[in-house]
N, C-alpha and C positions, 0 to 999 in steps of 0.2 A: 626809610628802607622798607622795601616790600618783602612780605613773608608769604609763604604757603604753609598750610597746616597738612600734616600727614598723620593718619590714624590706621592702626592695623591690628588685627587679631587672627590668630591661627584658626584653621577650619576644623579643628578636632570636634567642637561641640557648636553646632549652628545657632542653637537658642542663645547660649551664653556668649557667642561670638557677636551677635547683633547688639545685644545689651551692652557689652564691653566697648564696642566702637562708639556707640552713642554716649557713653560715660566719658570716654576720652575726649570726644568733641566738645561736650558741655564743659569740661575742666578747661580745655585749651582755649575756647572762646571767652571764657571767663577770665583766664589768665591774660589773653591778649587785650581784652578790654581794660583790664586794670593797668597794663603796662602801656596801653595805647599804641599797639603795633598795627601797622597797615597790612591787612590780610587781602591778597589779590586772588587767591585760589585755594581750594580744599580737595585733598586727595584721601580717599578711603579704600582700604583693601582688606580682604579677608583670605589671607594666604600666609602659610608659614615662612619664616625668613631663614630657616636653617639651611636652605639651599638657594643659590642665586637664580634669577629668572622671573622675578615678580614683574607683572605687566605694568601695573598702576605706578609701582616705584620707578621703573624705567621712564614712564611718561613724566612723572615728576622731575626726574633729573634733566630730561630733554627740555622741560619747560624752563628750567633754571639756566641751562646752557644757552638757550635762546635770549637770555637777558630779560626775561618777564618777571623774575623774582630775584632777590639777593639773599634770602635766608629761608630757614626751615624751623617750623615750630612743631615739636612732637613731645609725647609724654615722657619718654625716656630713650637714650640711644638704642636700647635693644628693640625698640619698635622700628628703627630704621634698619638695623642689620643684626643677624646672628651668625654671619658667615664672613669669611675673610675677603671675599670678592666684593660684596656690596659695601662692606666697611672701608675697603681700600678706595672705591669710587668716591665715597663721600669725602675722605681725607684729601684725595686728589683734586676734587673740585675745590676744596678749601685752599689747597697749595696754589692752584692756578687763580684764586681770587674770585671765582664765580660764585662761590658760596662765602659770604661775608660774615654770616652770623647764624649760629645754631642756638635756638632757645628751647629749654626744658624746664617745666615746673619743678622737677625733681633732681636736676643735674645742672652744674654750672659749666659754661664753656665760653671761651674767648679765643679768636683766631691768632693765637700766639704759639710759640714753641711749646710753652708749658701746657696751654690749652689743647694743643694737638696730641701731646704726650698723654694727657689724662683721657682725651677722646679715644686714643688708641687703646688704653687699659679698659676703658668702658666696653668698647667693642670686643675686646679679647675675653672679658668676663662674660659677655653675652654668648660668645662662641663656646667658652668653657661650659657654661651652664647647659647648653644644648648637647654638647658632646657627653657631658658627664650623665645628663638625663638619658641619652640614647644607650649608653652602656649599662645603666642601672635597669632600664626597660628590658634590654636584651638578657641581662643576668636573671631578672625575674621570669622572663619567658623561659629561658633554659631550665631554670629550677622547677617551674610549673610542668614542663614536659617531662622532666625526670620524675616527677611525683605521679606521672600517669594522667595528667589532666591537659586537655587540649586548650592551648592559650588563645586560639582564635574563635571565629563564629562556626557554629556547629553545621555540619552538612545537612542536606534535606534528609528527613526522617529523625533528626535529633533537635533539641532546643537547649539554648544556654539558660542555666538556672541562675537567675540574679541573686538568689539568696545564698546558695552553697558554692557559687562560682564554679560549678561543675557542668557536665553535659548529661542531660537526661533524654531518654527515648521519647520521641513524639508518638504518642500512641495513636493519633489520628493518621499520621503519614506512614508509620513504620511498615505496616502491613503492604501498603501500595508500593513502597520502595522494594521490599522483598519480592512482590510480584513482578516488579520491573526486572530484577535480576533473573528470576525464573524464566521470563519470557525471552529474554536475550540468550539464555543458556541453552534454549532449544536450537538455536542456529537458524530459526526461520523468521527472525525480525531483523530489520535494519534499524540504525540509530534514527532514521527519519520516521519509521513506522512507530518507534517507541515514543518519539516526540508527540505524535498524534495521539497515542494512547494515553500519555500523560495529560494531554489537553482534554481528552474525553472523559478521564477519570479524576479530573481537577487535582492532579498532583502538581503542585506549583512550588517554586523556590522561594527565596527570601524576598520580602516585599511583595509577595503574591504575584511574582512575575512568572511568565511561562518558561518551562524548561526547554531551552533550544538543544540542538544536536550536540553543541560543544559541551554544555552543562551535563547532558546525559553521559556522554563519554568520559568525562572527568569523574563523575560519580561512580560510574562502573568500574573505574580503576582505583578507587579510593579504599585503601586498607582500613580505613576508620571503621567501616561497617563490620569488620571481623574482630574488632577489639584492639587494633594496633594503630600505630600513628607515625607517620613519616614527617620528620623535621630536619631540614638541612641535609637531605639525603641519608639521614639516620633513622632507623626504625626503633621505635619505643613501644613498650606495652602500655596500654591505657586501662584505667580503672572504669571506664564507661561500659555499659552493657552492650555486647554485639548483638545486631539484628540478623546476621547472616551467619551460615556455617562456612567454614574455610572450603569445604568440598565444593559448595555452589559458587564461592567467589573464584576459585581456581577454574571451574568449568567456564565461567564467563571470561576469564582472561584467555583460556584456550580458544574459545569461540571468537574473541576479538582479534586474535592473531590470524584466524582464518577469514578475517574480514567480516565476520559476524553473520554470514548467511551461506546457505548451500549455493553451489555454482549454478548460475541461471541458464548456462548453455548446454546443460545436460538434457539430451533428448529424451532418454528413458531412465527410469530408476529401477535398479535390480537390488532389492533389499538384502540379498545374501551375498552380494559381491563384495570381496574384501574379507570374507571369512575364511574361505577354504583354500587350501593348496593341493596340488596333484600328489597323490601317495606314491605314484610310480616314478616320476621324474623331479618332483619338487617345485614345479613352476606353478604360478598363480592360477587360480580358477576365474575365468571371466564368464560373461553372460551376453546373450544375444537373443533375438526373437528368431524363430524358425518354424517352418511348417510342420504339422503333424496332427494326425486325427481330424482332418478336414479343417483346420483353422491355423492361426498363428499363435504360438505360445512361447513364454520365456524358457530358455534352456541354458544350462551351465555347462562349460567344457574346459578343458586344459588349454592354456595359451600355446603350448608346444614351442616355447621360445628356445629350448635347448635341443631341439630336434624332434624326431618322430616319437609319438607317445601312443600307447595302446588304449588308454582310458577313453571311454565313450561319452557322448552326450548324456545328460540327465536333465529331466524336466524340473522346473521349479516346483511344481505340484508334488512330485515324487520326493524331493528333498524336504519339502514343507511337512509331508506326512512323517517322515522319519524323524524330523525335529519335534513334531508334535508328540510322537510316540515316547520319545525320551523325557520330555518336559512333563507329560502326564505322570511319569514315574516319580518325579521329584516335585510334584506340585501340591500345595496345601491350601485349602480353602481359607477364607477370611475367618470363618467361624472356628475352624479348628486351629487356625493361627493364634487367635485370642487364647484359646484353652491351653495351648502349648506355652505361650508366654506367661500365663498365669501359673502353670506348672513349674516353669523356670524360677519364677518369684519365690514359690514355696521351696524349691531346691536351694535357692540362695540362702534362705533363712536356716534351712537345715544344715547346710555346709558351714555357714558361720558359727552355728552352734557346735557343730563337731570340731571345727578348728579351735574355738575357745576352750572345749573340754580337753582336747588333745595338748593344747599349749598350757593348760592349767596342770594337767598331770605331769608334764615335763618340768614345770617350775617347782611342783612339789619335790620332784627327784632331785632338782638342783639344791633345793633347801636342805634336803637330807645329806647331800655331799657337803654343803657348807658346815653342817653340824659335825660331820665326820672330820672335816678339816679342823675344826675348833678342838674336838677331842684329841686328834692327833698332835696338835700343837701343845695341849695340856700334858700329854704323855711325854713329849720331847722336853718341855720345861721341867718336868719332874724327874728327868733323867731316866725315864723307862725305856727310851729309845735312843739308839745312837744317831749321830748326824747322817750317816749313810742310810740307816733304815728310815729315818723321818723323810729324807729327801726322795727315796724311792717310793714310799707310800704317797706322799704328798703329790708327786708327779703323776702318779697313776690317777689320783682323784681329780686333780686339775684337768687332765686330759678328758676324762669322763664328763666333766662339767663342761668343757669346751664343746665337746660333741653334742650334748643335750642343748647347749645355748644356740649352736648352729642349727639344730632341728627346729628349735622355736622361731628363729629368724626366717627359716625357709617356709614354715607354716604361715607366718604373718605376711610374707611377700607373696606366697602363693594365693592366699585368700580365696577369692572366687574369680580368679582371673579368667576362667572359662566362660563367665556369664555373658559378657558382652559379645564375644564371638558366637556364642549360642543363639543369642537374640538375633544378630545380623544374619546368621544362617537361616533361621526360622523365617525371618521376614523376606529372605531372598527366595525361599520355597513359595511363599505366598505371592511374590512378584511373578514367578513362573505361572501360577494359576491365572493371575490378572492378563499376563500376556496371552495366554491361551483363549481366554474369554474374549479379548479384543481381536485376536488373530493378527497381533502386531508383529509382522516379520522383521521390521527394523529394530524394534525393541528386543526381539529374540536373538538377533545377531549379536547386539551389545551384551545381552545377558549370557550367551554361550562363550563369549570372549572372557567374561568375568570369572566363570565357574570352571574353566578348563584351558587347555592348550592343545597345540598340535592338531587343529581342526583340518581334516583332509578329506578326499574324495577317492574312494577305491571300489572299482567295479560298480559304479553308481550307488555306493554305499556311503553314507556320512559316518565318519569316525572322528573321535577325538579322546583326549585324556582328561577326563574330569578330575576336579580336586577330590581328595579322599573322602570327605564327608558326603559330598554329592554322590559319588560312586557307591558309598555305603547305602545311602537312602534309597538309590535305584535298585540295588541288589536286594534290599529288604522288600521292596514293593514286589519284585519278581518272585522272591521266594514265597511270599504271602499269597500271591495270585488274588489279591483283593485290593480295594481302594486303600490308599494310604490315609487312614482316618484316625483320629483320636478316640480312645487312648491307645489303640495298637501301635500307632507311629511313636507315640511318646514313650511306650514301654519297649519299643524296638524289638518285639517279638519274644520277650522274656516271659516266663510263666507269671512273674509278679507283674501286675499291670501298672504299678507306680514305682519303679526304680528311680533313682535320681538321673534324670534325663540329661542334664548338662554334664555331669560327670561322666556318664556312660559314653557320650559323644566326644567330648573334649578333653578328657583326662587320661584316655586309653589309646 
């Protein structure tokens, strides 16, 4: 009887896989020599058997069906099949008489009804092992994701920590990944230009492979970079350190929806277009080039889509001068910005100290009320007070105590809630100064949209409704008839040059 040898190992670990196949072959050749089997062919395969479709396995069955062999020698039935389809093929060939013998060093088989029944059980156990292992792995992955740990390979900018089984920031690549997002957020780069940027700056993926357009697009949409994880269409919070702000990530998604770049078919760029509306008829203000003063200059005008309008053309230079004049009133130099931020830090400490003192005084009052309650109870127990008198006095004290407790809660909640808005406001004033220094009209347009609303054009005059804090800063600048400098700006014009700036602006 002629036999073929079949050895297989899953591809999960290539190094162990090669050694395992060699070990199987050594055992099978030794077993064959001992039993004096006639070996006519040997088939080796490095592929999982949990799904049908193994190429070498199919070749072996074809070899047997052609009558070139009568039996198979393998280490165990699970080497032949771990799924119902391949196991059924083996049993079907046995039923047809094409496979007359199956030999295993670790399993007994004869082509009899009892032998086929045992072979069926062996194949079933192999399939059960794979199915059970699959469920255990899935359960482990689900639990890991619920714990906030990414169960797969870390994206570019992170590394898998083999010791902690967690995800750490790749300090070498994280800054370049962040820069990649910042470049795309400007809207001036395509995915192809970013791929070239990654190549120039040696930002590569796993296995030191170049980042292609598809990789970059996938990374730009990956919420893993902001501390979140998407698993089976469900979002989880991760315990890994985010390397991006959500604001930057959202900006990138917005740009990607617009196909990641400005329209290339625009012949002219008018930085103030899209900002203004006509104060007379409510139509949009558009822009065009027109002749004037011996040359061709950009002008802005009403679209007049709702009919005739009396608003006249205004030059871009005229509008720019008006915008500059307003921004100068609310701009703050970098040097003064640092001083004001330092003042805010001092204000924070003073405010916290005041809050602790105020809360401490209220807690003392509550303790006094508790003492009064205790004395009241003693009088009641000593029959010095009637039930009605005790209840009336107790209710009054309890009401006072509830009021004081609520005040303490308000103090703790309020804390220094004004601090972050104050910092952001100060930084925005410094942004105004930077935009002026660069004469960045596009940036000024975005800035004006952020600090106010109802931007309009009336009688060639730029109008809008600034936010309260911005309007107040502008009014103080005009009232002072001087530069908005520290410490005057920080003192907001008061006789005391160092009041608590944050409270003055954000708590009143």
